[in-house]
N, C-alpha and C positions, 0 to 999 in steps of 0.2 A: 504494500500500500504506500501511497505517497506520504512521506513524513510531514510535508507542508500541509496537506489536506487533513491529516490526523490532528495536527496542532490547531488548525483553523476550526475543526469540528469541536475539539475540546474547549477552545476558547469561547466558542459560541454557546456551548452547553453551560459553561461556568457563568458566562454573562447572563444567560437566561435564568439560571438558578439565583443569581444575585438579585436580579430585578424582581423575580416572583416570590422569593422565599427568604430573603435576608432578614427581614423583621421577625418572621415567624421562628426561624432558627435561632436568632439572637435571644428572643424571649424565652425559648426553651432552655437555652444554655444559662442565661442570667438568672432564671428563677431558682437555680440551685442554691446560690448564696448571695444574690443581689449585687454581685460585682459585675457591672455592665462592661467596664473597661477590660477586665480579664476575659470575659466572654467574647468581646470584639476581637481581642488578640488571638484567641483560640480559633475563632471562625475565619479570621484573615489567614492564619496558618493553614487551615483546611483548604481554603481556596488556592493557596500557593501550591499545596501538595497535589490538588486536582490538576493544575496546569502542568505538573511534572509527570503524574502517573496516567492521566486519561489519554494523552496522545499515544502512549505505548500499550496500555492495557485495554483501551476502549472506554467510551463513556458508559458508566454503569446504568443499569435499568432504572435505578432509583437514585438519581444524583443527590437529592436532598438528604436521603438516608445516609449515603456515603459521607457527605459533608458533616452531618450531625455526629456520626460515629467517630470520625477523625477528630473533630473538635472536642467531643467528650473525652476521648482518649488523652488528648493534650491536657485538658483540665484535670483528668485523673492523675496524670503524671505530676502536675503542679501540686495537687493536694497531698500527694505521697512524698513530695520532696522535703528534705530536711529544712530548707529555708522557709517553706510554708508552715511546717509543723511548729517551728520555733517562733513564728511571728503571730500565731493565732492562739488566744487564750484557751486553756482546756475546756472542752464542752461547748465551744462556740463554732466549731467547724461546720461545713455545709452538709445538709442532708439532701439527697436527690429528690427532686420534685416529681420525677417520673421514673419508672424502672430503668436502670442504666442499660439493660440489654435491649430495650426497645429502640430500634433504629429507624423506624418509619414515622416521620413527623405527621403524615396524613392520618395515622391511626391515633396519634396523641391529641390532635385537635389544634385549633388556632388560639394561641395564648397571647396574641399581640395586644388585645384589649387590656389584659392584666398589666402588661408593661406600660401601656399608655396611662393607666390610672396610677401606677407607681410614679411616673414622671409628673403627674398632677398632684402628688402628695403635698400637704401644707408645709412639710419640711423643706420643700424645694422652692427656691425663689420664684415668685410669680412670673417675672418677665422671661424666664428661661424655660418654662414648662412646655410651651408649644414648640419652640425650636428643638428642645431635647427629644420630643416625640417624633418630630420630622426626621431627625437623624437616626435615632435608635430603632424606631419601628418601621420607617419607610425608606431608610437608607439614603437620605438626601445628604449630599456633601455639605460640610460646614461652610465652605465658601459660598455655595448657592443660598444657604439659609441666611448667611450674613448679608448678602446682597438683597434678599427679599425683605429683611428687617432693617436695612440701611444702617448696618453696624460694621465696623472694620473686621475683616476676616480673623485676624489674630485675637481680637477681643472676644468674638463669638466662640472661637475654639477654646479659649481659656474658660469661659463661662460654662461651656458644655462639659469640660473636664471636671470642673469643680462640682457641677451638679451630679455627675456620675459618682464621684467620691462621696458626696452627701448621701446618696441612696445606699451605697455600700456601708458607710460608717453608721448610719442611722438604722440599718437592718430593716428597711421598709419592706413589709411583706408583699409578695406578688399575688394579688387577688383582686377580684372585682369588689369595690367597697360596699359596705352595708348601706341600706337605703338612706339613713340619716347623714351619711358622709357624701352622698352623691352630689347635692347642690353645689358644694364648695369645689369639687373636683371636675365636674362635668364640663364647664365652659372651655377650659383649655383643651380638653379632649376633642370637643366639637370643632374648635378652631384648627387643630392639627389635621383632623380628617378633611375639613374643608380646604385647608391649605394645600394638601396633597393634590387636590383638584385645581385650585385656583391660582397658585403661585406660578409666575412665569419662570419655567425651568430654562434659564438662559443657555441656548445652544444644545439643549437636550435632543437626542434623536427621537423620531416618532415612536419607536417601540418603547423607549424609556418613559415618555409621557403617557403612553397607553397603559403601561404597567402601573404607574402611579395613580392614574385616574381609576383604573380597575380596582386597585387596593383601596382607594378612598370609598368607592361604592360598597365593596365587600365589608369594610369596617363599619360603615354607616348602617348597613342592613343588620350586621351583628349587634350593634348598639341598639337598634330599634327593637330587636327581638329580646334582648336582655333587660333594657331599661326604656320601655316605651313611654318616655316623657314627651310632652308636646314638642319641644324644640328638637329632640332627637329624631322624632318622626318627621319633623319639618326638614331637617337636614337630609335624611334618607330620601324624602320625596324630591327635594331640590336636586340631588345628584342623579336620581332616576330621570327627571325631566331633562337635565343638562346633557347627560350621556346618551340619552335616546336620540339626540340630534347629531351625534359625533360624526357619523358617516356623511352627513350633508354639509358639513362646514367648509369643505374645500372641493373644488373642481379643477382638475389639471393644475394643481399646485397654487391655486388662487383662492383666497378667502371668499366665502359666500355669506353675506349678511343674513342675520336670522330671518328677517321678514322677506327675503328673497329665496330662501332655501326650498328645495323640492320636498314637500311633506311626504311624498311617497318613499323617500329614503329614511324617514324617521322610524324608530323602533316603537311600534304601537304597543307591544306587550310591556315594554319598560315604562311608557307613558301611563298605561293603565295601572301599573304597580305604583307609580308616583301618585296618581290620583287617589288610590285607596289609602296610601300613607298620609296624604294631605288631609283627607276627610277625617281620619283618626286624630291627626294633629290639631285640627281646628275644632274638634269636638270637646277639647279640654279634658277635665277630669272624668267626664261622662264616658269618654272614649278610652279611658284607662282602666275602667273597672274590670273589663274582660277583654283580653287581647284577642280573643276569638269571636267576639261579638260582631254584629254588623258594623263595618267601618264607617258607615254613614249615619249611625244612630246618634242622636243627641245634637242640639244646636250648639253653636259656639258659646263658650262660657264668658260672660262679660267681666267676671272677676279675674280672668286670665287672658289679658290682651295678647295678641300674637307678638312673638319676639322676632328677631332678625331672620332666623332661618325659615320660620313659617311664612313670613311675608315674602322672602325671596322665592320660596317654593310657590306661593300663590301667583307671583309675577310670572314665573316660568310656566305655570299651569295655563295662564291666559294666553301666552304665546303658543303653547302646544295645542290649545283648543282650535287653532286655525286648521289643523288637520281634519277636524270634524265640520267646522262651520264655513271654512273658506275665507274668513275675515279675522282681523285682530281688533279686539275691543280696546282701543286706545284710551278712551275716557276712564275705563276701569284701571288701566295701567297708571294713569296720572294719579288716581286716588291711592293705589297701592304704593307707588314710589314715594309719595308724600308721607304716607304712614311709615315707610321704611326709614326715611330720613329722620323722623322723630325718634326712632329707636336707635339707628346707627347713622349718624351724620357724617358720612365719608365723602371725600372728593369724588370718587367714582359714582356714588349715589346721586350727588348733585348734578353731575354731567348727564347721567342716565335720565334724570327727571327733566332736564332741559331738552333732551332728545324727544321724549314722549310728549312734552308740552308743545313742541314744534309740530308734532303730528296732529294735535287737536286744535291749536290756536294759530298755527302758521309758522313759517321759518323765521320771521322777524321776532316773534315772541321767544322762540328758542334761542336766537342769537342774543337777545336782551338778557336772558337767563345766564348764558355763558359769560357775557360781559360782567354781570354781577359776581359770578364766581371768580373771574380773573381779578377783579378789583379787591375782593375780600381775601383771596388766598394767593400769595406770590408763588407758591409751589406749583400752582396750576399751569404755569408756563412751561413746565417740563412734563406735563401729563399728556401722554400720547392720545388717549381717547377724546380729550377735549379738542385737540386740533383736528382729529378726524371728523368729529361731529360738526365743528365750525366749518370745515371745508365742505361738507355735505350740504349744510344749510346755505352757505354762500353760493354754491353751485345752483341750488334750487331757486335762488333769487336772481340768477343770471350774472352774478359778479365773478366773471371768469378769472380775471387776474388775481383777485384776492383768494378765490377758491384754490387756484393752482398753488399759490404760495402757502396756503394752509395745508394742502395735501403734502407738499414737499416737507414742511416742518413736521407733520405727523409721521411721515415716512422716515425722517431722520431720527426719530425717537423710538424706533422698534427694530429689532434684529430678526423678527419672525419672517421667513421668506414668503409665506402665504399672504400675510398682512401687507408686506411691502409690495408684492405683485398687485394686490387689489388696489392699494392707494395709487400706484403708478398708472394703472388702467383708468381709474376714475379721474386722475389729473389730466390725462390725455383726452378723455371724453369731454372735459369741460371746454376744450379748444374752440 
């Protein structure tokens, strides 16, 4: 056989395992003694050995099981070493969380949620909880996390290391928290799951993005089953709606705006699942009494106004309804976007509201809203969606030169090839 082909095949298999299973394998390894850093080191060594052995021996039938066994053996060697025994007080050594001989992670189950709630423990500094989950559970590089949170990469790396040591030293147990503990720990968990879908993974290949968004949906649905709180259900619904349209977002490498997408390419089953989840989320406590009850039972609870994820899911539900009705209810979207801004007043939310206001009240009204944003927030000058929206509205008014300048500015603020191609096409079309 061709050695180069064997190495390529082994590298592809290892990359696939890293994308699909890194967080699950790390959670299994770290649950033993809570030492995330040591588990990361063992897993890294397992991947290194895979790249050495798999080209010669062939990719195993169960790559995840192979990696788990090698990493566990490495940890077992550490625990048996004299250096480890003399550094750990008697009686405080690790106890295996799963049978050591079990080498198939698929039979063990997905323990990533336990690791996420560990990262959300009150003993961990609040500002590092979501970044810690993104790295340990979803395998996002510290540099990408730093860029997403506008923090220098060395600073983010140091904070992540300190947080992992805190988990180890505080001996935080790996478990889903009891119901009274959930409210304090849930928000950063939801932010991390949403972050896996929403953060711009700069330069990431399509298969990497696909793996992350798939992970986000899987974790959101797991959360919805385990903790069917309204915002958890809202997040799961939001991701169902968003991912249902994934195949329609590009055509020949060019972005297709939501309201121009071919609804025939949308995943109707995923949309229906999102609708069922959203009905339960908006039913409030009435929808939580019995997870198996009619998901549409019970009116919205006025004492439990919708939070961010329920409102975002409702917005996406209105967009997805076009597949049934052939139209978009823009006035309803104005109402929902305004409600969302009251709950989560973000720059992106303000720009989105300006865009839907333009649909209802005209392009001039939308531009006026964008001008208000620019005057109030200097950071908006570097916000790519604002320039793309401005360009679209200027083009609608026939202001060709201004529209082309705005399209060029918007294009300069993104590295996404599909978005850049779309903006270039629109700029030419204003000619």
